[in-house]
mmCIF file of the N, C-alpha and C atoms, coordinates in Angstrom:
data_MODEL
# 
_entry.id   MODEL 
# 
loop_
_atom_site.group_PDB 
_atom_site.id 
_atom_site.type_symbol 
_atom_site.label_atom_id 
_atom_site.label_alt_id 
_atom_site.label_comp_id 
_atom_site.label_asym_id 
_atom_site.label_entity_id 
_atom_site.label_seq_id 
_atom_site.pdbx_PDB_ins_code 
_atom_site.Cartn_x 
_atom_site.Cartn_y 
_atom_site.Cartn_z 
_atom_site.occupancy 
_atom_site.B_iso_or_equiv 
_atom_site.pdbx_formal_charge 
_atom_site.auth_seq_id 
_atom_site.auth_comp_id 
_atom_site.auth_asym_id 
_atom_site.auth_atom_id 
_atom_site.pdbx_PDB_model_num 
ATOM 1   N N  . UNK A 1 1  ? 11.237  -22.047 -22.354 1.00 0.00 ? 1  UNK A N  1 
ATOM 2   C CA . UNK A 1 1  ? 12.236  -21.121 -22.618 1.00 0.00 ? 1  UNK A CA 1 
ATOM 3   C C  . UNK A 1 1  ? 13.673  -21.811 -22.859 1.00 0.00 ? 1  UNK A C  1 
ATOM 4   N N  . UNK A 1 2  ? 14.127  -20.840 -23.753 1.00 0.00 ? 2  UNK A N  1 
ATOM 5   C CA . UNK A 1 2  ? 15.283  -21.599 -24.662 1.00 0.00 ? 2  UNK A CA 1 
ATOM 6   C C  . UNK A 1 2  ? 16.428  -20.782 -23.303 1.00 0.00 ? 2  UNK A C  1 
ATOM 7   N N  . UNK A 1 3  ? 17.755  -21.465 -24.094 1.00 0.00 ? 3  UNK A N  1 
ATOM 8   C CA . UNK A 1 3  ? 19.109  -21.589 -23.102 1.00 0.00 ? 3  UNK A CA 1 
ATOM 9   C C  . UNK A 1 3  ? 19.514  -20.290 -22.892 1.00 0.00 ? 3  UNK A C  1 
ATOM 10  N N  . UNK A 1 4  ? 19.430  -19.568 -24.072 1.00 0.00 ? 4  UNK A N  1 
ATOM 11  C CA . UNK A 1 4  ? 19.717  -18.157 -24.405 1.00 0.00 ? 4  UNK A CA 1 
ATOM 12  C C  . UNK A 1 4  ? 18.949  -16.960 -23.700 1.00 0.00 ? 4  UNK A C  1 
ATOM 13  N N  . UNK A 1 5  ? 17.479  -17.156 -23.763 1.00 0.00 ? 5  UNK A N  1 
ATOM 14  C CA . UNK A 1 5  ? 16.921  -16.815 -22.465 1.00 0.00 ? 5  UNK A CA 1 
ATOM 15  C C  . UNK A 1 5  ? 17.690  -17.459 -20.786 1.00 0.00 ? 5  UNK A C  1 
ATOM 16  N N  . UNK A 1 6  ? 17.705  -18.389 -20.934 1.00 0.00 ? 6  UNK A N  1 
ATOM 17  C CA . UNK A 1 6  ? 18.031  -18.578 -19.684 1.00 0.00 ? 6  UNK A CA 1 
ATOM 18  C C  . UNK A 1 6  ? 19.433  -17.807 -19.739 1.00 0.00 ? 6  UNK A C  1 
ATOM 19  N N  . UNK A 1 7  ? 20.585  -18.089 -20.261 1.00 0.00 ? 7  UNK A N  1 
ATOM 20  C CA . UNK A 1 7  ? 21.053  -17.306 -19.572 1.00 0.00 ? 7  UNK A CA 1 
ATOM 21  C C  . UNK A 1 7  ? 21.583  -15.774 -19.743 1.00 0.00 ? 7  UNK A C  1 
ATOM 22  N N  . UNK A 1 8  ? 20.171  -14.978 -19.923 1.00 0.00 ? 8  UNK A N  1 
ATOM 23  C CA . UNK A 1 8  ? 20.311  -13.887 -20.254 1.00 0.00 ? 8  UNK A CA 1 
ATOM 24  C C  . UNK A 1 8  ? 19.101  -13.151 -18.530 1.00 0.00 ? 8  UNK A C  1 
ATOM 25  N N  . UNK A 1 9  ? 18.816  -14.615 -18.037 1.00 0.00 ? 9  UNK A N  1 
ATOM 26  C CA . UNK A 1 9  ? 18.415  -14.035 -17.612 1.00 0.00 ? 9  UNK A CA 1 
ATOM 27  C C  . UNK A 1 9  ? 16.521  -13.041 -17.311 1.00 0.00 ? 9  UNK A C  1 
ATOM 28  N N  . UNK A 1 10 ? 16.028  -13.754 -19.087 1.00 0.00 ? 10 UNK A N  1 
ATOM 29  C CA . UNK A 1 10 ? 14.984  -13.242 -19.231 1.00 0.00 ? 10 UNK A CA 1 
ATOM 30  C C  . UNK A 1 10 ? 13.701  -14.388 -19.194 1.00 0.00 ? 10 UNK A C  1 
ATOM 31  N N  . UNK A 1 11 ? 12.440  -14.349 -19.445 1.00 0.00 ? 11 UNK A N  1 
ATOM 32  C CA . UNK A 1 11 ? 11.172  -15.147 -19.070 1.00 0.00 ? 11 UNK A CA 1 
ATOM 33  C C  . UNK A 1 11 ? 10.389  -14.632 -20.036 1.00 0.00 ? 11 UNK A C  1 
ATOM 34  N N  . UNK A 1 12 ? 9.964   -15.721 -20.827 1.00 0.00 ? 12 UNK A N  1 
ATOM 35  C CA . UNK A 1 12 ? 9.042   -15.799 -21.689 1.00 0.00 ? 12 UNK A CA 1 
ATOM 36  C C  . UNK A 1 12 ? 7.245   -16.026 -20.651 1.00 0.00 ? 12 UNK A C  1 
ATOM 37  N N  . UNK A 1 13 ? 6.904   -15.489 -19.407 1.00 0.00 ? 13 UNK A N  1 
ATOM 38  C CA . UNK A 1 13 ? 5.855   -16.199 -18.955 1.00 0.00 ? 13 UNK A CA 1 
ATOM 39  C C  . UNK A 1 13 ? 5.010   -14.873 -18.908 1.00 0.00 ? 13 UNK A C  1 
ATOM 40  N N  . UNK A 1 14 ? 4.676   -14.777 -17.806 1.00 0.00 ? 14 UNK A N  1 
ATOM 41  C CA . UNK A 1 14 ? 3.340   -14.381 -17.736 1.00 0.00 ? 14 UNK A CA 1 
ATOM 42  C C  . UNK A 1 14 ? 3.985   -13.191 -17.011 1.00 0.00 ? 14 UNK A C  1 
ATOM 43  N N  . UNK A 1 15 ? 4.497   -14.107 -16.331 1.00 0.00 ? 15 UNK A N  1 
ATOM 44  C CA . UNK A 1 15 ? 5.380   -12.910 -14.918 1.00 0.00 ? 15 UNK A CA 1 
ATOM 45  C C  . UNK A 1 15 ? 6.088   -11.987 -15.020 1.00 0.00 ? 15 UNK A C  1 
ATOM 46  N N  . UNK A 1 16 ? 6.701   -12.048 -16.766 1.00 0.00 ? 16 UNK A N  1 
ATOM 47  C CA . UNK A 1 16 ? 8.084   -10.499 -16.891 1.00 0.00 ? 16 UNK A CA 1 
ATOM 48  C C  . UNK A 1 16 ? 6.500   -9.541  -17.408 1.00 0.00 ? 16 UNK A C  1 
ATOM 49  N N  . UNK A 1 17 ? 5.870   -9.508  -17.818 1.00 0.00 ? 17 UNK A N  1 
ATOM 50  C CA . UNK A 1 17 ? 5.364   -8.558  -17.825 1.00 0.00 ? 17 UNK A CA 1 
ATOM 51  C C  . UNK A 1 17 ? 4.289   -8.042  -16.175 1.00 0.00 ? 17 UNK A C  1 
ATOM 52  N N  . UNK A 1 18 ? 5.136   -8.536  -15.595 1.00 0.00 ? 18 UNK A N  1 
ATOM 53  C CA . UNK A 1 18 ? 4.591   -7.760  -14.265 1.00 0.00 ? 18 UNK A CA 1 
ATOM 54  C C  . UNK A 1 18 ? 4.410   -5.930  -13.977 1.00 0.00 ? 18 UNK A C  1 
ATOM 55  N N  . UNK A 1 19 ? 3.920   -5.375  -13.428 1.00 0.00 ? 19 UNK A N  1 
ATOM 56  C CA . UNK A 1 19 ? 4.179   -4.171  -13.865 1.00 0.00 ? 19 UNK A CA 1 
ATOM 57  C C  . UNK A 1 19 ? 4.504   -3.339  -11.950 1.00 0.00 ? 19 UNK A C  1 
ATOM 58  N N  . UNK A 1 20 ? 5.410   -2.368  -11.899 1.00 0.00 ? 20 UNK A N  1 
ATOM 59  C CA . UNK A 1 20 ? 5.937   -1.994  -10.673 1.00 0.00 ? 20 UNK A CA 1 
ATOM 60  C C  . UNK A 1 20 ? 4.439   -1.939  -9.782  1.00 0.00 ? 20 UNK A C  1 
ATOM 61  N N  . UNK A 1 21 ? 4.044   -1.899  -8.566  1.00 0.00 ? 21 UNK A N  1 
ATOM 62  C CA . UNK A 1 21 ? 3.455   -0.874  -8.044  1.00 0.00 ? 21 UNK A CA 1 
ATOM 63  C C  . UNK A 1 21 ? 3.931   0.316   -7.618  1.00 0.00 ? 21 UNK A C  1 
ATOM 64  N N  . UNK A 1 22 ? 3.301   1.730   -7.682  1.00 0.00 ? 22 UNK A N  1 
ATOM 65  C CA . UNK A 1 22 ? 3.132   2.648   -6.620  1.00 0.00 ? 22 UNK A CA 1 
ATOM 66  C C  . UNK A 1 22 ? 2.947   3.309   -5.640  1.00 0.00 ? 22 UNK A C  1 
ATOM 67  N N  . UNK A 1 23 ? 3.914   3.424   -4.371  1.00 0.00 ? 23 UNK A N  1 
ATOM 68  C CA . UNK A 1 23 ? 3.612   4.038   -2.957  1.00 0.00 ? 23 UNK A CA 1 
ATOM 69  C C  . UNK A 1 23 ? 4.175   5.194   -3.101  1.00 0.00 ? 23 UNK A C  1 
ATOM 70  N N  . UNK A 1 24 ? 2.803   5.984   -2.032  1.00 0.00 ? 24 UNK A N  1 
ATOM 71  C CA . UNK A 1 24 ? 3.555   7.818   -1.780  1.00 0.00 ? 24 UNK A CA 1 
ATOM 72  C C  . UNK A 1 24 ? 2.791   7.717   -0.700  1.00 0.00 ? 24 UNK A C  1 
ATOM 73  N N  . UNK A 1 25 ? 4.095   7.727   0.016   1.00 0.00 ? 25 UNK A N  1 
ATOM 74  C CA . UNK A 1 25 ? 3.738   8.353   1.154   1.00 0.00 ? 25 UNK A CA 1 
ATOM 75  C C  . UNK A 1 25 ? 3.883   9.917   1.138   1.00 0.00 ? 25 UNK A C  1 
ATOM 76  N N  . UNK A 1 26 ? 2.216   10.137  2.292   1.00 0.00 ? 26 UNK A N  1 
ATOM 77  C CA . UNK A 1 26 ? 1.302   11.220  1.883   1.00 0.00 ? 26 UNK A CA 1 
ATOM 78  C C  . UNK A 1 26 ? 2.494   12.387  3.707   1.00 0.00 ? 26 UNK A C  1 
ATOM 79  N N  . UNK A 1 27 ? 2.940   13.333  3.627   1.00 0.00 ? 27 UNK A N  1 
ATOM 80  C CA . UNK A 1 27 ? 3.466   14.109  5.027   1.00 0.00 ? 27 UNK A CA 1 
ATOM 81  C C  . UNK A 1 27 ? 2.119   14.397  6.004   1.00 0.00 ? 27 UNK A C  1 
ATOM 82  N N  . UNK A 1 28 ? 2.562   13.600  6.832   1.00 0.00 ? 28 UNK A N  1 
ATOM 83  C CA . UNK A 1 28 ? 1.176   13.703  7.877   1.00 0.00 ? 28 UNK A CA 1 
ATOM 84  C C  . UNK A 1 28 ? 0.379   13.366  7.245   1.00 0.00 ? 28 UNK A C  1 
ATOM 85  N N  . UNK A 1 29 ? 0.738   12.042  6.916   1.00 0.00 ? 29 UNK A N  1 
ATOM 86  C CA . UNK A 1 29 ? -0.933  11.459  6.022   1.00 0.00 ? 29 UNK A CA 1 
ATOM 87  C C  . UNK A 1 29 ? -0.231  9.868   6.110   1.00 0.00 ? 29 UNK A C  1 
ATOM 88  N N  . UNK A 1 30 ? -1.760  9.521   5.003   1.00 0.00 ? 30 UNK A N  1 
ATOM 89  C CA . UNK A 1 30 ? -1.199  8.412   4.668   1.00 0.00 ? 30 UNK A CA 1 
ATOM 90  C C  . UNK A 1 30 ? -0.615  8.081   3.747   1.00 0.00 ? 30 UNK A C  1 
ATOM 91  N N  . UNK A 1 31 ? -0.323  6.119   3.838   1.00 0.00 ? 31 UNK A N  1 
ATOM 92  C CA . UNK A 1 31 ? 0.853   5.698   2.733   1.00 0.00 ? 31 UNK A CA 1 
ATOM 93  C C  . UNK A 1 31 ? -0.249  5.429   1.730   1.00 0.00 ? 31 UNK A C  1 
ATOM 94  N N  . UNK A 1 32 ? -0.370  5.955   0.546   1.00 0.00 ? 32 UNK A N  1 
ATOM 95  C CA . UNK A 1 32 ? -1.275  5.676   -0.403  1.00 0.00 ? 32 UNK A CA 1 
ATOM 96  C C  . UNK A 1 32 ? -0.570  4.713   -1.289  1.00 0.00 ? 32 UNK A C  1 
ATOM 97  N N  . UNK A 1 33 ? -0.937  3.545   -1.757  1.00 0.00 ? 33 UNK A N  1 
ATOM 98  C CA . UNK A 1 33 ? -0.583  2.807   -2.418  1.00 0.00 ? 33 UNK A CA 1 
ATOM 99  C C  . UNK A 1 33 ? -1.910  2.302   -3.744  1.00 0.00 ? 33 UNK A C  1 
ATOM 100 N N  . UNK A 1 34 ? -1.107  2.040   -5.255  1.00 0.00 ? 34 UNK A N  1 
ATOM 101 C CA . UNK A 1 34 ? -2.001  1.411   -6.242  1.00 0.00 ? 34 UNK A CA 1 
ATOM 102 C C  . UNK A 1 34 ? -3.066  -0.118  -5.599  1.00 0.00 ? 34 UNK A C  1 
ATOM 103 N N  . UNK A 1 35 ? -3.628  0.051   -5.582  1.00 0.00 ? 35 UNK A N  1 
ATOM 104 C CA . UNK A 1 35 ? -4.527  -1.273  -5.105  1.00 0.00 ? 35 UNK A CA 1 
ATOM 105 C C  . UNK A 1 35 ? -4.460  -2.557  -6.492  1.00 0.00 ? 35 UNK A C  1 
ATOM 106 N N  . UNK A 1 36 ? -5.899  -2.754  -6.584  1.00 0.00 ? 36 UNK A N  1 
ATOM 107 C CA . UNK A 1 36 ? -5.840  -3.384  -5.339  1.00 0.00 ? 36 UNK A CA 1 
ATOM 108 C C  . UNK A 1 36 ? -4.814  -4.647  -3.961  1.00 0.00 ? 36 UNK A C  1 
ATOM 109 N N  . UNK A 1 37 ? -5.160  -4.138  -2.758  1.00 0.00 ? 37 UNK A N  1 
ATOM 110 C CA . UNK A 1 37 ? -3.980  -5.059  -2.227  1.00 0.00 ? 37 UNK A CA 1 
ATOM 111 C C  . UNK A 1 37 ? -4.164  -6.033  -0.988  1.00 0.00 ? 37 UNK A C  1 
ATOM 112 N N  . UNK A 1 38 ? -3.203  -6.854  -0.641  1.00 0.00 ? 38 UNK A N  1 
ATOM 113 C CA . UNK A 1 38 ? -3.446  -7.313  0.257   1.00 0.00 ? 38 UNK A CA 1 
ATOM 114 C C  . UNK A 1 38 ? -2.504  -7.054  1.180   1.00 0.00 ? 38 UNK A C  1 
ATOM 115 N N  . UNK A 1 39 ? -3.241  -7.037  2.336   1.00 0.00 ? 39 UNK A N  1 
ATOM 116 C CA . UNK A 1 39 ? -1.741  -6.484  3.781   1.00 0.00 ? 39 UNK A CA 1 
ATOM 117 C C  . UNK A 1 39 ? -1.918  -7.663  4.685   1.00 0.00 ? 39 UNK A C  1 
ATOM 118 N N  . UNK A 1 40 ? -0.387  -8.028  5.288   1.00 0.00 ? 40 UNK A N  1 
ATOM 119 C CA . UNK A 1 40 ? -1.018  -9.431  5.897   1.00 0.00 ? 40 UNK A CA 1 
ATOM 120 C C  . UNK A 1 40 ? -0.170  -8.707  7.112   1.00 0.00 ? 40 UNK A C  1 
ATOM 121 N N  . UNK A 1 41 ? -0.629  -8.535  8.410   1.00 0.00 ? 41 UNK A N  1 
ATOM 122 C CA . UNK A 1 41 ? -0.443  -7.745  9.885   1.00 0.00 ? 41 UNK A CA 1 
ATOM 123 C C  . UNK A 1 41 ? -0.089  -8.684  10.792  1.00 0.00 ? 41 UNK A C  1 
ATOM 124 N N  . UNK A 1 42 ? 0.334   -7.752  11.662  1.00 0.00 ? 42 UNK A N  1 
ATOM 125 C CA . UNK A 1 42 ? 1.428   -8.580  12.774  1.00 0.00 ? 42 UNK A CA 1 
ATOM 126 C C  . UNK A 1 42 ? 0.999   -9.994  12.908  1.00 0.00 ? 42 UNK A C  1 
ATOM 127 N N  . UNK A 1 43 ? -0.445  -9.950  13.042  1.00 0.00 ? 43 UNK A N  1 
ATOM 128 C CA . UNK A 1 43 ? -0.969  -11.827 14.204  1.00 0.00 ? 43 UNK A CA 1 
ATOM 129 C C  . UNK A 1 43 ? -1.285  -11.817 12.665  1.00 0.00 ? 43 UNK A C  1 
ATOM 130 N N  . UNK A 1 44 ? -0.878  -12.556 11.582  1.00 0.00 ? 44 UNK A N  1 
ATOM 131 C CA . UNK A 1 44 ? -0.867  -13.233 10.604  1.00 0.00 ? 44 UNK A CA 1 
ATOM 132 C C  . UNK A 1 44 ? -1.800  -12.917 9.494   1.00 0.00 ? 44 UNK A C  1 
ATOM 133 N N  . UNK A 1 45 ? -3.294  -11.972 10.195  1.00 0.00 ? 45 UNK A N  1 
ATOM 134 C CA . UNK A 1 45 ? -4.748  -12.174 9.308   1.00 0.00 ? 45 UNK A CA 1 
ATOM 135 C C  . UNK A 1 45 ? -4.125  -10.843 8.270   1.00 0.00 ? 45 UNK A C  1 
ATOM 136 N N  . UNK A 1 46 ? -5.057  -10.803 7.253   1.00 0.00 ? 46 UNK A N  1 
ATOM 137 C CA . UNK A 1 46 ? -4.764  -10.405 5.911   1.00 0.00 ? 46 UNK A CA 1 
ATOM 138 C C  . UNK A 1 46 ? -6.134  -9.373  6.194   1.00 0.00 ? 46 UNK A C  1 
ATOM 139 N N  . UNK A 1 47 ? -6.016  -8.462  5.584   1.00 0.00 ? 47 UNK A N  1 
ATOM 140 C CA . UNK A 1 47 ? -6.615  -7.442  5.264   1.00 0.00 ? 47 UNK A CA 1 
ATOM 141 C C  . UNK A 1 47 ? -6.764  -6.987  3.594   1.00 0.00 ? 47 UNK A C  1 
ATOM 142 N N  . UNK A 1 48 ? -7.873  -6.953  2.801   1.00 0.00 ? 48 UNK A N  1 
ATOM 143 C CA . UNK A 1 48 ? -7.782  -6.406  1.561   1.00 0.00 ? 48 UNK A CA 1 
ATOM 144 C C  . UNK A 1 48 ? -8.361  -5.265  1.206   1.00 0.00 ? 48 UNK A C  1 
ATOM 145 N N  . UNK A 1 49 ? -8.263  -4.553  -0.270  1.00 0.00 ? 49 UNK A N  1 
ATOM 146 C CA . UNK A 1 49 ? -8.865  -4.156  -0.341  1.00 0.00 ? 49 UNK A CA 1 
ATOM 147 C C  . UNK A 1 49 ? -9.397  -3.989  -2.428  1.00 0.00 ? 49 UNK A C  1 
ATOM 148 N N  . UNK A 1 50 ? -9.698  -3.694  -2.841  1.00 0.00 ? 50 UNK A N  1 
ATOM 149 C CA . UNK A 1 50 ? -10.143 -3.867  -4.364  1.00 0.00 ? 50 UNK A CA 1 
ATOM 150 C C  . UNK A 1 50 ? -9.933  -1.986  -4.984  1.00 0.00 ? 50 UNK A C  1 
ATOM 151 N N  . UNK A 1 51 ? -10.210 -2.076  -4.242  1.00 0.00 ? 51 UNK A N  1 
ATOM 152 C CA . UNK A 1 51 ? -10.230 -0.260  -4.341  1.00 0.00 ? 51 UNK A CA 1 
ATOM 153 C C  . UNK A 1 51 ? -8.794  0.054   -5.408  1.00 0.00 ? 51 UNK A C  1 
ATOM 154 N N  . UNK A 1 52 ? -8.862  1.124   -7.021  1.00 0.00 ? 52 UNK A N  1 
ATOM 155 C CA . UNK A 1 52 ? -7.758  1.494   -7.340  1.00 0.00 ? 52 UNK A CA 1 
ATOM 156 C C  . UNK A 1 52 ? -6.667  2.339   -6.674  1.00 0.00 ? 52 UNK A C  1 
ATOM 157 N N  . UNK A 1 53 ? -6.973  3.059   -5.496  1.00 0.00 ? 53 UNK A N  1 
ATOM 158 C CA . UNK A 1 53 ? -5.707  3.619   -4.322  1.00 0.00 ? 53 UNK A CA 1 
ATOM 159 C C  . UNK A 1 53 ? -6.293  2.944   -3.017  1.00 0.00 ? 53 UNK A C  1 
ATOM 160 N N  . UNK A 1 54 ? -5.624  2.851   -2.553  1.00 0.00 ? 54 UNK A N  1 
ATOM 161 C CA . UNK A 1 54 ? -5.663  2.678   -0.947  1.00 0.00 ? 54 UNK A CA 1 
ATOM 162 C C  . UNK A 1 54 ? -5.155  3.214   -0.630  1.00 0.00 ? 54 UNK A C  1 
ATOM 163 N N  . UNK A 1 55 ? -5.762  3.486   1.001   1.00 0.00 ? 55 UNK A N  1 
ATOM 164 C CA . UNK A 1 55 ? -4.832  4.144   1.986   1.00 0.00 ? 55 UNK A CA 1 
ATOM 165 C C  . UNK A 1 55 ? -4.365  3.858   3.141   1.00 0.00 ? 55 UNK A C  1 
ATOM 166 N N  . UNK A 1 56 ? -3.163  3.589   3.472   1.00 0.00 ? 56 UNK A N  1 
ATOM 167 C CA . UNK A 1 56 ? -3.119  3.222   4.767   1.00 0.00 ? 56 UNK A CA 1 
ATOM 168 C C  . UNK A 1 56 ? -2.526  3.923   6.068   1.00 0.00 ? 56 UNK A C  1 
ATOM 169 N N  . UNK A 1 57 ? -2.733  3.567   6.994   1.00 0.00 ? 57 UNK A N  1 
ATOM 170 C CA . UNK A 1 57 ? -3.022  3.979   7.899   1.00 0.00 ? 57 UNK A CA 1 
ATOM 171 C C  . UNK A 1 57 ? -1.312  4.435   8.669   1.00 0.00 ? 57 UNK A C  1 
ATOM 172 N N  . UNK A 1 58 ? -0.610  5.499   8.740   1.00 0.00 ? 58 UNK A N  1 
ATOM 173 C CA . UNK A 1 58 ? 0.674   6.050   9.126   1.00 0.00 ? 58 UNK A CA 1 
ATOM 174 C C  . UNK A 1 58 ? 0.910   6.166   10.448  1.00 0.00 ? 58 UNK A C  1 
ATOM 175 N N  . UNK A 1 59 ? -0.632  6.847   10.936  1.00 0.00 ? 59 UNK A N  1 
ATOM 176 C CA . UNK A 1 59 ? -0.501  6.918   12.221  1.00 0.00 ? 59 UNK A CA 1 
ATOM 177 C C  . UNK A 1 59 ? -0.917  5.924   13.372  1.00 0.00 ? 59 UNK A C  1 
ATOM 178 N N  . UNK A 1 60 ? -1.647  5.327   12.769  1.00 0.00 ? 60 UNK A N  1 
ATOM 179 C CA . UNK A 1 60 ? -2.779  4.280   13.856  1.00 0.00 ? 60 UNK A CA 1 
ATOM 180 C C  . UNK A 1 60 ? -3.099  4.295   15.218  1.00 0.00 ? 60 UNK A C  1 
ATOM 181 N N  . UNK A 1 61 ? -4.461  5.441   14.189  1.00 0.00 ? 61 UNK A N  1 
ATOM 182 C CA . UNK A 1 61 ? -5.547  5.748   15.188  1.00 0.00 ? 61 UNK A CA 1 
ATOM 183 C C  . UNK A 1 61 ? -6.392  5.513   14.266  1.00 0.00 ? 61 UNK A C  1 
ATOM 184 N N  . UNK A 1 62 ? -6.289  4.809   13.073  1.00 0.00 ? 62 UNK A N  1 
ATOM 185 C CA . UNK A 1 62 ? -7.162  4.518   12.422  1.00 0.00 ? 62 UNK A CA 1 
ATOM 186 C C  . UNK A 1 62 ? -8.324  3.481   13.211  1.00 0.00 ? 62 UNK A C  1 
ATOM 187 N N  . UNK A 1 63 ? -9.298  3.252   13.188  1.00 0.00 ? 63 UNK A N  1 
ATOM 188 C CA . UNK A 1 63 ? -10.625 2.216   14.098  1.00 0.00 ? 63 UNK A CA 1 
ATOM 189 C C  . UNK A 1 63 ? -10.657 1.506   12.727  1.00 0.00 ? 63 UNK A C  1 
ATOM 190 N N  . UNK A 1 64 ? -10.223 1.541   11.539  1.00 0.00 ? 64 UNK A N  1 
ATOM 191 C CA . UNK A 1 64 ? -10.527 0.851   10.791  1.00 0.00 ? 64 UNK A CA 1 
ATOM 192 C C  . UNK A 1 64 ? -9.280  0.678   10.251  1.00 0.00 ? 64 UNK A C  1 
ATOM 193 N N  . UNK A 1 65 ? -7.420  0.509   11.427  1.00 0.00 ? 65 UNK A N  1 
ATOM 194 C CA . UNK A 1 65 ? -6.507  -0.090  10.983  1.00 0.00 ? 65 UNK A CA 1 
ATOM 195 C C  . UNK A 1 65 ? -6.820  -1.350  9.978   1.00 0.00 ? 65 UNK A C  1 
ATOM 196 N N  . UNK A 1 66 ? -5.568  -1.808  9.336   1.00 0.00 ? 66 UNK A N  1 
ATOM 197 C CA . UNK A 1 66 ? -4.705  -0.403  9.180   1.00 0.00 ? 66 UNK A CA 1 
ATOM 198 C C  . UNK A 1 66 ? -4.913  0.257   7.767   1.00 0.00 ? 66 UNK A C  1 
ATOM 199 N N  . UNK A 1 67 ? -6.021  0.916   6.928   1.00 0.00 ? 67 UNK A N  1 
ATOM 200 C CA . UNK A 1 67 ? -6.614  1.155   6.134   1.00 0.00 ? 67 UNK A CA 1 
ATOM 201 C C  . UNK A 1 67 ? -6.993  2.846   7.886   1.00 0.00 ? 67 UNK A C  1 
ATOM 202 N N  . UNK A 1 68 ? -7.012  3.665   6.407   1.00 0.00 ? 68 UNK A N  1 
ATOM 203 C CA . UNK A 1 68 ? -7.210  4.961   7.043   1.00 0.00 ? 68 UNK A CA 1 
ATOM 204 C C  . UNK A 1 68 ? -8.887  5.777   7.151   1.00 0.00 ? 68 UNK A C  1 
ATOM 205 N N  . UNK A 1 69 ? -8.200  6.051   8.197   1.00 0.00 ? 69 UNK A N  1 
ATOM 206 C CA . UNK A 1 69 ? -9.643  7.074   8.307   1.00 0.00 ? 69 UNK A CA 1 
ATOM 207 C C  . UNK A 1 69 ? -10.169 8.162   8.868   1.00 0.00 ? 69 UNK A C  1 
ATOM 208 N N  . UNK A 1 70 ? -9.224  9.068   8.434   1.00 0.00 ? 70 UNK A N  1 
ATOM 209 C CA . UNK A 1 70 ? -8.636  10.413  8.488   1.00 0.00 ? 70 UNK A CA 1 
ATOM 210 C C  . UNK A 1 70 ? -8.770  11.043  9.812   1.00 0.00 ? 70 UNK A C  1 
ATOM 211 N N  . UNK A 1 71 ? -8.112  9.517   10.790  1.00 0.00 ? 71 UNK A N  1 
ATOM 212 C CA . UNK A 1 71 ? -7.663  9.839   12.570  1.00 0.00 ? 71 UNK A CA 1 
ATOM 213 C C  . UNK A 1 71 ? -6.408  11.352  12.062  1.00 0.00 ? 71 UNK A C  1 
ATOM 214 N N  . UNK A 1 72 ? -5.675  10.797  11.955  1.00 0.00 ? 72 UNK A N  1 
ATOM 215 C CA . UNK A 1 72 ? -4.535  11.682  11.548  1.00 0.00 ? 72 UNK A CA 1 
ATOM 216 C C  . UNK A 1 72 ? -5.178  13.412  11.504  1.00 0.00 ? 72 UNK A C  1 
ATOM 217 N N  . UNK A 1 73 ? -6.392  13.496  10.793  1.00 0.00 ? 73 UNK A N  1 
ATOM 218 C CA . UNK A 1 73 ? -7.323  14.506  10.989  1.00 0.00 ? 73 UNK A CA 1 
ATOM 219 C C  . UNK A 1 73 ? -7.622  15.349  11.233  1.00 0.00 ? 73 UNK A C  1 
ATOM 220 N N  . UNK A 1 74 ? -7.737  14.494  13.223  1.00 0.00 ? 74 UNK A N  1 
ATOM 221 C CA . UNK A 1 74 ? -8.633  15.214  14.329  1.00 0.00 ? 74 UNK A CA 1 
ATOM 222 C C  . UNK A 1 74 ? -7.493  15.312  15.178  1.00 0.00 ? 74 UNK A C  1 
ATOM 223 N N  . UNK A 1 75 ? -6.806  17.009  15.041  1.00 0.00 ? 75 UNK A N  1 
ATOM 224 C CA . UNK A 1 75 ? -5.716  17.347  16.031  1.00 0.00 ? 75 UNK A CA 1 
ATOM 225 C C  . UNK A 1 75 ? -7.110  18.785  17.240  1.00 0.00 ? 75 UNK A C  1 
ATOM 226 N N  . UNK A 1 76 ? -6.507  18.714  18.064  1.00 0.00 ? 76 UNK A N  1 
ATOM 227 C CA . UNK A 1 76 ? -6.628  19.590  19.289  1.00 0.00 ? 76 UNK A CA 1 
ATOM 228 C C  . UNK A 1 76 ? -6.252  21.089  18.942  1.00 0.00 ? 76 UNK A C  1 
ATOM 229 N N  . UNK A 1 77 ? -7.165  21.811  18.222  1.00 0.00 ? 77 UNK A N  1 
ATOM 230 C CA . UNK A 1 77 ? -5.814  23.402  17.702  1.00 0.00 ? 77 UNK A CA 1 
ATOM 231 C C  . UNK A 1 77 ? -6.166  24.026  19.034  1.00 0.00 ? 77 UNK A C  1 
ATOM 232 N N  . UNK A 1 78 ? -5.309  24.625  19.206  1.00 0.00 ? 78 UNK A N  1 
ATOM 233 C CA . UNK A 1 78 ? -5.261  26.177  19.627  1.00 0.00 ? 78 UNK A CA 1 
ATOM 234 C C  . UNK A 1 78 ? -6.672  27.164  19.228  1.00 0.00 ? 78 UNK A C  1 
ATOM 235 N N  . UNK A 1 79 ? -6.737  27.722  20.503  1.00 0.00 ? 79 UNK A N  1 
ATOM 236 C CA . UNK A 1 79 ? -8.049  28.679  19.993  1.00 0.00 ? 79 UNK A CA 1 
ATOM 237 C C  . UNK A 1 79 ? -6.733  29.959  20.132  1.00 0.00 ? 79 UNK A C  1 
ATOM 238 N N  . UNK A 1 80 ? -7.043  30.555  18.845  1.00 0.00 ? 80 UNK A N  1 
ATOM 239 C CA . UNK A 1 80 ? -6.649  31.838  18.654  1.00 0.00 ? 80 UNK A CA 1 
ATOM 240 C C  . UNK A 1 80 ? -6.885  33.357  18.433  1.00 0.00 ? 80 UNK A C  1 
ATOM 241 N N  . UNK A 1 81 ? -6.687  33.511  19.343  1.00 0.00 ? 81 UNK A N  1 
ATOM 242 C CA . UNK A 1 81 ? -6.596  35.209  20.254  1.00 0.00 ? 81 UNK A CA 1 
ATOM 243 C C  . UNK A 1 81 ? -6.271  36.371  19.274  1.00 0.00 ? 81 UNK A C  1 
# 
């Protein structure tokens, strides 16, 4: 890297081509993340997914946490009369 690039804070290596990931929070549903992803859990384990879009659980009811299994959809419905 030349002195001018260092002064400007620019880089000419592969990290300058980084693309931002899109994260979308679905109301009442999962957190959608462009994949592939690695999710580090509080206990230090890492869950990985190589899917193009990954649904992360936001309700903590999923049996495959941290990934969504649509458990947020299972609610008791009142009978309409």
